N, C-alpha and C positions, 0 to 999 in steps of 0.2 A: 747502467742505471746509477746516477751520482747520488741518489738519496738513501740507498740501502745502508750505507755505513752509518748514517745518522738516524736510522729507524730506532723506535723504542722496542724494548725487548718483546712486548705483546705484538707489536707490528711484524717482527721478524718471525713469530710463530705463526701468524696469519699467512706470511708467505710461504712458510713451509706447508701449512695446510692446503693452500692453494696448489702447490706442487704435487702434493699427494692426489688431490682431486683430478688434476690434469693427467696423472697416470692411471686414472680409473679407480682410485681407491676413495669411494664415498658410499655410506660413511667410512671413516677411519678410526682406528683404535687410538687411545690415548699413547700407547707404547709406540705405535708407527709415527705418531707426530712427534714424540721425543726424539727418535732416531733421525727422522727427516730434519727437524730443527737443528740438531747437532751436526749433521752432514752438511747443511747449508751454511751454518754460521758456528763452526767449532770453536771459535775464540769465546763466543757468547755463552754456548750451551755445554762447552767441555767441562768434565769433573775437574774440580781444582787439582792441579799437579798431574793430571792425565787428560789433558785437553784432547789430545789427538787419539787417545785410546778408548775413552769412555764418555758417554753423555751424563750431564747432571740432570737426572729426572725431576728432581725437586724443583729445579728452576723453571722447568716447563709446566709442570703440574700446578705450581702455586700461581702461575698466570692464567691457567685454564679455569681452575675451581675457586670457590670462595665467593663471598658477596661482591668482590670487585673484579672477579675474573672474567675472561673472554665470554663465557656463556652468559653471565649476568649483564654484560654490556650489549649483548645481542649480536655479537660477531660470530659466535659459534653456537650451534644448536645441539644439544644432547640428544642422541638418537637411541641410546640404550645404555647398558652397564659399560661405562668407559668407551662408548662409541659417540663420535661427534661428526658434524658436517658443517661447512661454511653456510652462513645465513646470507640472505640478500645484502644486508648491510655490510657484512664481513667481506663480501665480493666487491662492494663499492670502494671499501678502504684498500683492498688489494689493487684494484684497478687505479685508484689514485696514486698509490706508491709506485706502481709499475709505469705509470705514464709521466712519472717525474713530479708529482704533487709533492707538497710539503709534508714531512713527517709530523705527527701530532705536536711534538714539542719544539719544532725547528723555529727560529726567529723571535721567540718570546723572551722578554727580559727576565732575568732572575728576580725572585721576590724575596721579601724578608718575613720571617715569622717572629713572634714574640720571644723573648728570652726564656720564659717559663716553658713554652712549647718546644723551644730548641732543646733545653736541658732535658725535658722528658724524652724527646725522640732520640737524642744522642745515647741516653741511658738504655734505650730499647735496643739500639744498634750495637752496643758494646757488651750486651748481655750474653751469657754462655749459651742461652737458649738459640739465639740467632745465629751465633758462631757455629753451633754444632749442626743447626738445620742447614746452613749454607754449605757446610762441609760434607754433608750426606751422612751425618752421624746421628740420624734421628733415633736409632735403637738406644743410643747412650743417653738420651734426654731423661733427666729425672724430675720428680715433682719439686725438688728444690730448685731446679733451673726454671721451672714454670713459675714458682712463686717469686723468684727474682725478677723475672720478665714482667709479671703482673704487678710487682710492687705490693704484694700481700705477705702476711705471716699467719701463723696459726691463731693469732689473736685479732685478725682483722677480717671483716666481711668481704665477700666476694663483689661488692659493689665496684671494686677497683676494676673488674673486667669490663663492665659497662663504661667506666670512665675512659678506658684505654680506646675502646671503639669510638667514643665521642670525640676524643682528642685527634685519632687518626682521621676521622671525617672533618674536624675543624682545619687540619693541615691541608687536607686534599681540597678542601673549599678555598682555602687561601692560595694554593698553588694554581688552581685552574689547569691550564694546559702548559704551565711553565715549571720551572725548578725553583728551589730555595737554596740560597747561599747561606751557609751556617758560619758562625764566627771563627770556627776552626779551619775554614776553607773548603769543607766537605759540601758538596751539592746533594740535595734530596730531590728526587723526582717521584711521580706517581708510582713508577715501577718499584721504588724502594718501599713505599707504602703498601703495595701489594704483598711484598715479601713479609713486612711486619704483619699484615692481616692473615697471611697464610701460616705464619708461625703461631699466631694467637689461635686461630681456629684448630690447628693441629693439636696443640696442647690442651685446648678446651675439650676436645673429642677424646683424647687418649687419657686424660686425668679427670674424666667427668665423675668417676666414682669418688675420688679424692676431694673434689670440690663440693660434692653432695655432702660427704661426712663433715667437711669443714663448716659448711653453712649450717648444718644441723647442730653442731657443736656450738657455734656462735650463738645460734638461735636459743639454746637452752641456758646460756649464761645471762 
């Protein structure tokens, strides 16, 4: 199948999910999907520095969950606590990929995003929060990392969080099914935006109490 190498990260996860169902695992656990995706595509889902030894669970989970995850896309259906199954639409995507159909982002010309959007997105990718998240060091994330990611300080209101979501939505709308070429040569795809969204949602949940205290403090000023 000549399209597999060109598949997006979410599409590779779908292929792994299909493999699990072919083995009689339906519904399947998130953990089973993590291992299956890694076994099928070790270079994509292997833990950085330990590609052949350990899977990077964050990379799979960030594509499953969240507002732009596979479940929200309608490709996976949540059947219980960390239990999933392929939907009818998900099976259609798998069939298209297995029959040699074009992956989501194949054949589309790169697009350009505005300089302001580019500067903002590059700042997110270079943040310590994203770097730690990608390296599987979520336990080491601090509220200071989160504040730098969001671009807020103790003197700023949490509206910056809503702004981040709006900006990511703007970039995704501009991208469509394509990728964006940045001035530094980096390409940004929807998968990259899913990563940023996953980091945002994780930080927002983990530091919810901190954010509440921050908003209350600002509200009293």
